[in-house]
LUMKEMI-554215 format. One record per residue (C-alpha): x, y, z. Coordinates in steps of 0.5 Angstrom, whole numbers, plus 500, padded with zeros to 3 digits. Layout:
N
XYZ ...
END
This chain:
123
784815184 785818177 792816174 797821176 795817184 795810182 801811178 805815184 802809188 806804185 812808184 813809191 811801193 815798188 822803191 820801197 819794197 824792191 830797193 836791191 833792183 830798182 834805182 828810180 822811177 819817173 812819171 811820164 805824161 802825155 797832152 795836157 800834163 797828164 800822167 800817161 805811165 809809170 816808168 823805173 829804171 832797173 838796177 842793171 840798165 833795163 826798165 819796167 814801164 806800167 801803162 794803166 787805163 781803165 780797165 786796160 794795162 801792161 806791165 812791159 820790161 824791156 831789157 838791154 839784150 833786147 829781150 821782152 816780157 810784158 802782161 797785157 790785157 790788148 785783144 789781138 786776134 792772134 792771141 785767142 788761143 790763150 786760156 786767160 785770153 785777152 790776158 797774156 804774157 810776152 815770155 822774152 820776145 813779142 812772139 813767145 805769148 802764154 797765158 797771163 795770171 796777173 792780177 788785175 789789181 795795179 798794186 798786187 800786178 806790180 809787186 807779182 811782176 816785180 817779184 819775177 823780174 827780181 828773180 830773174 835778174 838774180 838768175 
END
């Protein structure tokens, strides 16, 4: 499946399964009009950006207060101590890094992360 179709499938699933927290979504495009990422807009004004490229991924939730929550697998040397390296989770800030057990399957990962977002939006 190509990137455009993958992002479209994720967008449809997010809007269908999380209508209380997701207002809309767009697929962003880069050079040559290729799909670059999926951006989901949340009910509180925040957004979730999903970037997938081969085996690499990033699920990045940006809050209005500047806090970030991101699962990604960029192999930063400074995170080698994390048991799930290169997978890691930025919990509230770039510097607060923890283990990440998010699935490598995009649809499962999306649902897991949106459950986390939904729980945090309700609190």
